C-alpha positions as a printed NumPy array, in Angstrom:
array([[-24.444,  -8.771, -26.699],
       [-23.69 , -11.581, -24.252],
       [-25.915, -14.094, -22.498],
       [-29.691, -13.848, -22.926],
       [-32.798, -15.995, -22.961],
       [-34.759, -16.665, -26.126],
       [-37.712, -14.772, -24.642],
       [-35.519, -11.672, -24.314],
       [-33.616, -12.223, -27.547],
       [-36.52 , -12.274, -30.018],
       [-37.805,  -8.761, -29.139],
       [-34.232,  -7.506, -29.512],
       [-34.101,  -9.131, -32.934],
       [-37.405,  -7.509, -33.83 ],
       [-35.925,  -4.11 , -33.076],
       [-32.726,  -4.871, -35.019],
       [-33.771,  -6.306, -38.391],
       [-30.194,  -6.   , -39.711],
       [-29.176,  -8.621, -37.16 ],
       [-27.243,  -8.905, -33.92 ],
       [-24.024, -10.518, -32.695],
       [-23.87 , -12.865, -29.705],
       [-20.408, -13.12 , -28.174],
       [-19.531, -15.84 , -25.655],
       [-16.114, -16.484, -24.154],
       [-16.984, -20.158, -23.708],
       [-19.233, -21.706, -26.335],
       [-19.805, -24.818, -24.237],
       [-21.436, -22.645, -21.588],
       [-23.674, -21.123, -24.26 ],
       [-24.832, -24.589, -25.375],
       [-25.439, -25.788, -21.843],
       [-27.417, -22.631, -21.034],
       [-29.9  , -23.473, -23.781],
       [-31.773, -25.892, -21.535],
       [-30.99 , -24.342, -18.156],
       [-34.47 , -22.961, -17.51 ],
       [-36.427, -25.794, -19.079],
       [-38.384, -28.361, -17.104],
       [-36.454, -31.601, -17.157],
       [-33.436, -29.846, -18.619],
       [-34.627, -30.097, -22.233],
       [-36.498, -27.583, -24.302],
       [-36.815, -25.684, -27.554],
       [-33.894, -23.26 , -27.167],
       [-31.518, -25.533, -29.011],
       [-34.038, -25.959, -31.839],
       [-34.362, -22.177, -32.004],
       [-30.635, -21.805, -32.661],
       [-30.649, -24.593, -35.228],
       [-33.498, -22.89 , -37.083],
       [-32.018, -19.405, -36.759],
       [-28.965, -20.567, -38.723],
       [-31.305, -21.047, -41.69 ],
       [-33.119, -17.72 , -41.056],
       [-36.408, -19.496, -40.428],
       [-39.191, -17.451, -38.79 ],
       [-39.192, -17.419, -34.979],
       [-41.641, -16.176, -32.381],
       [-42.141, -15.973, -28.633],
       [-45.253, -15.572, -26.52 ],
       [-44.709, -12.576, -24.214],
       [-47.395, -13.353, -21.645],
       [-46.403, -10.454, -19.435],
       [-46.954,  -8.064, -22.333],
       [-49.943,  -9.899, -23.818],
       [-48.854, -10.707, -27.292],
       [-46.65 , -12.767, -29.563],
       [-43.478, -11.278, -31.015],
       [-42.431, -12.769, -34.359],
       [-39.35 , -12.284, -36.491],
       [-39.708, -13.336, -40.102],
       [-35.981, -13.504, -40.918],
       [-33.72 , -13.678, -37.861],
       [-30.06 , -12.802, -38.396],
       [-27.794, -13.744, -35.494],
       [-24.038, -14.138, -35.569],
       [-22.456, -16.235, -32.811],
       [-18.768, -15.956, -31.999],
       [-16.782, -17.469, -29.18 ],
       [-13.937, -19.692, -28.096],
       [-13.65 , -23.258, -26.896],
       [-10.926, -25.583, -25.695],
       [-10.168, -28.496, -28.053],
       [-10.696, -31.094, -25.325],
       [-14.307, -30.055, -24.765],
       [-15.319, -29.694, -28.415],
       [-17.503, -32.835, -28.31 ],
       [-19.597, -31.2  , -25.586],
       [-21.044, -28.847, -28.22 ],
       [-22.927, -31.814, -29.665],
       [-24.22 , -33.106, -26.31 ],
       [-24.438, -36.533, -27.984],
       [-27.089, -35.247, -30.385],
       [-26.742, -35.664, -34.119],
       [-28.725, -32.523, -34.893],
       [-26.103, -30.624, -36.892],
       [-25.264, -28.03 , -34.239],
       [-21.503, -28.538, -34.502],
       [-21.591, -28.58 , -38.307],
       [-23.042, -25.061, -38.369],
       [-19.848, -23.509, -37.004],
       [-16.966, -22.12 , -39.029],
       [-13.914, -23.204, -37.059],
       [-10.527, -21.578, -36.709],
       [ -8.283, -24.25 , -35.216],
       [ -4.664, -23.446, -36.139],
       [ -1.661, -25.481, -35.124],
       [ -0.242, -24.239, -31.812],
       [  2.874, -22.096, -32.028],
       [  5.264, -20.703, -29.453],
       [  4.45 , -17.037, -29.991],
       [  7.182, -14.692, -28.792],
       [  6.625, -11.131, -27.676],
       [  6.016,  -8.626, -30.433],
       [  5.28 ,  -4.934, -30.582],
       [  3.32 ,  -5.369, -33.812],
       [ -0.238,  -4.091, -33.64 ],
       [ -3.113,  -3.578, -36.03 ],
       [ -2.413,  -0.238, -37.665],
       [ -4.658,   2.752, -37.147],
       [ -5.177,   2.9  , -40.906],
       [ -6.478,  -0.678, -40.927],
       [ -8.859,   0.049, -38.056],
       [-10.166,   3.164, -39.789],
       [-10.616,   1.294, -43.083],
       [-12.495,  -1.515, -41.361],
       [-14.762,   0.932, -39.52 ],
       [-15.442,   2.865, -42.725],
       [-16.353,  -0.353, -44.545],
       [-18.723,  -1.303, -41.747],
       [-20.432,   2.091, -41.862],
       [-20.799,   1.885, -45.632],
       [-22.423,  -1.533, -45.3  ],
       [-24.75 ,  -0.166, -42.64 ],
       [-25.734,   2.638, -44.992],
       [-27.105,   0.221, -47.589],
       [-30.833,   0.715, -47.928],
       [-33.153,  -1.819, -46.335],
       [-36.884,  -1.761, -46.879],
       [-39.249,  -3.143, -44.244],
       [-42.806,  -4.434, -44.503],
       [-45.751,  -3.3  , -42.381],
       [-44.672,  -5.63 , -39.559],
       [-41.13 ,  -4.258, -39.479],
       [-39.539,  -7.298, -41.102],
       [-36.943,  -6.724, -43.835],
       [-37.999,  -7.113, -47.454],
       [-35.74 ,  -9.334, -49.52 ],
       [-33.829,  -7.688, -52.35 ],
       [-32.335, -10.248, -54.749],
       [-28.645,  -9.893, -55.61 ],
       [-27.986, -11.613, -58.92 ],
       [-24.923, -13.382, -60.314],
       [-23.234, -11.93 , -63.35 ],
       [-23.19 , -14.502, -66.192],
       [-19.463, -15.091, -65.626],
       [-19.88 , -15.433, -61.851],
       [-22.684, -17.935, -62.351],
       [-20.423, -20.152, -64.456],
       [-17.651, -19.924, -61.863],
       [-20.082, -20.796, -59.083],
       [-21.398, -23.815, -60.994],
       [-17.833, -25.04 , -61.499],
       [-16.942, -24.597, -57.807],
       [-20.23 , -26.211, -56.757],
       [-19.582, -29.252, -58.956],
       [-16.032, -29.594, -57.624],
       [-17.362, -29.469, -54.079],
       [-19.961, -32.131, -54.826],
       [-17.408, -34.281, -56.631],
       [-15.124, -34.136, -53.603],
       [-17.938, -35.471, -51.423],
       [-18.48 , -38.413, -53.764],
       [-14.832, -39.479, -54.07 ],
       [-13.611, -42.817, -52.719],
       [-12.145, -42.368, -49.262],
       [-14.112, -39.237, -48.389],
       [-14.887, -39.545, -44.637],
       [-18.511, -40.121, -43.804],
       [-18.258, -37.824, -40.785],
       [-17.448, -34.873, -43.083],
       [-20.563, -35.14 , -45.243],
       [-22.713, -33.029, -42.929],
       [-20.086, -30.275, -42.406],
       [-19.496, -30.15 , -46.173],
       [-23.219, -29.658, -46.828],
       [-23.192, -26.63 , -44.494],
       [-20.047, -25.254, -46.16 ],
       [-21.931, -25.424, -49.445],
       [-24.402, -22.904, -47.996],
       [-21.58 , -20.806, -46.57 ],
       [-20.062, -20.488, -50.046],
       [-23.092, -18.473, -51.148],
       [-23.192, -16.441, -47.947],
       [-19.518, -15.518, -48.128],
       [-19.762, -14.655, -51.83 ],
       [-22.649, -12.295, -51.042],
       [-20.759, -10.667, -48.144],
       [-17.675, -10.145, -50.287],
       [-19.784,  -8.764, -53.114],
       [-21.476,  -6.303, -50.751],
       [-18.09 ,  -5.165, -49.424],
       [-16.85 ,  -4.654, -52.966],
       [-19.771,  -2.681, -54.335],
       [-19.967,  -0.315, -51.352],
       [-16.24 ,   0.355, -51.713],
       [-16.147,   0.667, -55.51 ],
       [-19.646,   1.942, -56.19 ],
       [-20.217,  -0.82 , -58.744],
       [-23.437,  -2.617, -59.584],
       [-24.987,  -4.623, -56.756],
       [-24.382,  -8.086, -58.136],
       [-22.015, -10.985, -57.511],
       [-18.982, -11.104, -59.804],
       [-16.521, -13.902, -60.526],
       [-13.937, -12.451, -58.149],
       [-16.427, -12.636, -55.272],
       [-17.035, -16.34 , -55.873],
       [-13.319, -17.087, -56.188],
       [-12.502, -15.24 , -52.98 ],
       [-15.313, -17.047, -51.173],
       [-13.878, -20.318, -52.461],
       [-10.497, -19.502, -50.92 ],
       [-12.204, -18.918, -47.575],
       [-14.212, -22.136, -47.878],
       [-11.029, -24.1  , -48.613],
       [ -9.535, -22.685, -45.408],
       [-12.583, -23.643, -43.359],
       [-12.561, -27.111, -44.927],
       [ -9.076, -27.644, -43.562],
       [-10.174, -26.476, -40.115],
       [-13.271, -28.684, -40.215],
       [-11.165, -31.718, -41.123],
       [ -9.013, -31.148, -38.065],
       [-11.981, -30.63 , -35.741],
       [-14.148, -33.528, -36.884],
       [-11.313, -36.009, -37.332],
       [-10.423, -35.462, -33.657],
       [-13.557, -37.362, -32.626],
       [-14.582, -38.918, -35.923],
       [-11.531, -41.17 , -35.993],
       [ -8.749, -40.217, -38.416],
       [ -7.848, -43.151, -40.665],
       [ -4.592, -42.718, -42.646],
       [ -5.587, -45.452, -45.096],
       [ -8.858, -43.707, -45.829],
       [ -6.965, -40.441, -46.232],
       [ -4.631, -42.109, -48.721],
       [ -7.571, -43.36 , -50.805],
       [ -9.091, -39.872, -50.826],
       [ -5.776, -38.24 , -51.774],
       [ -5.331, -40.723, -54.621],
       [ -8.875, -40.071, -55.844],
       [ -8.23 , -36.314, -55.856],
       [ -5.009, -36.9  , -57.77 ],
       [ -6.825, -38.914, -60.433],
       [ -9.569, -36.283, -60.765],
       [ -6.859, -33.652, -61.146],
       [ -5.49 , -35.661, -64.066],
       [ -8.835, -35.479, -65.853],
       [-10.334, -38.607, -64.306],
       [ -7.835, -41.111, -65.725],
       [ -4.131, -41.632, -65.064],
       [ -1.778, -44.043, -66.844],
       [  1.878, -44.774, -66.109],
       [  4.275, -46.957, -64.183],
       [  4.232, -47.466, -60.434],
       [  7.427, -45.419, -60.179],
       [  5.923, -42.543, -62.18 ],
       [  2.825, -42.612, -59.989],
       [  4.944, -42.466, -56.858],
       [  6.919, -39.498, -58.171],
       [  3.863, -37.502, -59.279],
       [  1.535, -38.285, -56.407],
       [  1.764, -36.139, -53.255],
       [  0.273, -37.104, -49.9  ],
       [  1.289, -36.795, -46.268],
       [  0.399, -40.474, -45.767],
       [  2.09 , -41.858, -48.903],
       [  3.849, -45.219, -48.335],
       [  7.631, -45.375, -48.38 ],
       [  7.927, -47.32 , -51.644],
       [  6.287, -47.269, -55.072],
       [  5.305, -50.939, -54.974],
       [  3.552, -50.409, -51.618],
       [  1.468, -47.601, -53.078],
       [  0.556, -49.71 , -56.104],
       [ -0.503, -52.674, -53.968],
       [ -2.499, -50.403, -51.691],
       [ -4.467, -48.994, -54.616],
       [ -5.11 , -52.454, -56.006],
       [ -6.601, -53.547, -52.667],
       [ -8.552, -50.284, -52.332],
       [-10.104, -50.767, -55.778],
       [-11.315, -54.213, -54.746],
       [-13.084, -52.663, -51.738],
       [-14.551, -49.655, -53.556],
       [-15.965, -50.074, -57.058],
       [-15.737, -46.337, -57.722],
       [-11.959, -46.664, -57.87 ],
       [-10.743, -48.517, -60.976],
       [ -7.276, -50.128, -61.042],
       [ -5.709, -52.075, -63.887],
       [ -2.165, -53.339, -64.303],
       [ -0.896, -54.783, -67.565],
       [  2.38 , -55.458, -69.344],
       [  3.305, -53.108, -72.158],
       [  5.968, -53.957, -74.754],
       [  7.911, -51.1  , -76.349],
       [ 10.99 , -50.748, -78.511],
       [ 13.868, -48.822, -77.037],
       [ 16.056, -46.379, -78.983],
       [ 18.149, -49.278, -80.247],
       [ 15.16 , -51.125, -81.61 ],
       [ 15.109, -53.759, -78.879],
       [ 11.889, -54.816, -77.267],
       [ 11.433, -54.181, -73.557],
       [  8.539, -54.731, -71.181],
       [  7.138, -52.609, -68.37 ],
       [  4.142, -52.747, -66.06 ],
       [  1.653, -49.978, -66.736],
       [ -1.059, -48.919, -64.302],
       [ -4.371, -47.365, -65.272],
       [ -6.334, -45.562, -62.563],
       [ -9.724, -43.922, -62.933],
       [-12.754, -42.865, -60.93 ],
       [-16.005, -44.552, -61.906],
       [-18.646, -42.475, -60.152],
       [-20.602, -40.825, -62.917],
       [-19.023, -37.438, -62.156],
       [-15.627, -37.599, -63.755],
       [-14.758, -38.8  , -67.22 ]])
């Protein structure tokens, strides 16, 4: 469906408990339309969409039909396009989390040449068959026509995988250098991890006829998707959150240390050779000095440099500077 008012949308939702899809060519127009018919230009439409993302109950008073229409669990998918230059207009200078609720696809522009390649008929048929199988899943409704929840459980193995992925996600948010403007998008992606795992699980068990539960493979595949959307979110939010290469370098270093088990020891040259970052300085000594200064500004990052004396293969003593880096945040060792 395309454009509609909330008063018209809720009865449609009531008649379609499995959910509906709203498609808009221009998402900015959709946001601006939220308050078009409200006195003073502000109203509750925007709050409706914020709440609908969380499947909170919604209702509308249909005065012309004498009665209130309520939907216990609204399911609405919104899809559309937007030009990068007008992305900030989705927020309308409100820090209400509207922008953070989107999953963005914002690839690097390419000069696409003409191609005769098309989606194959087999792929279209497979996709349609999958959709029909998902639609055929049973759905009970209560006396008011609202869907009755049916829990889908984790397998023991999937639960352990999810806990591990969840902890990694939370650790990432607590690392030195993690941009403040990404905290809200990351909290929404945490919810999307569960949603995507459930969708993938449903696709798998209607195709394979297996038990209706979430398996490890569903969580891992959802994690791959979340990692993709994290990259897209970084690009979107850094465009008006203010990309800071120094902050990015601190975050990349923190991730490197966590990947080493929480502690790394070696020379400045060894660090420079092992560490990978798009914003890495040109020389090893510059990277070492940067980390020393960063540790002074952020107590979660620990930096120590000391002289170590070792005997070489000929029995002669030699000295070298050894760095010790660790993350002191109560999450890593």
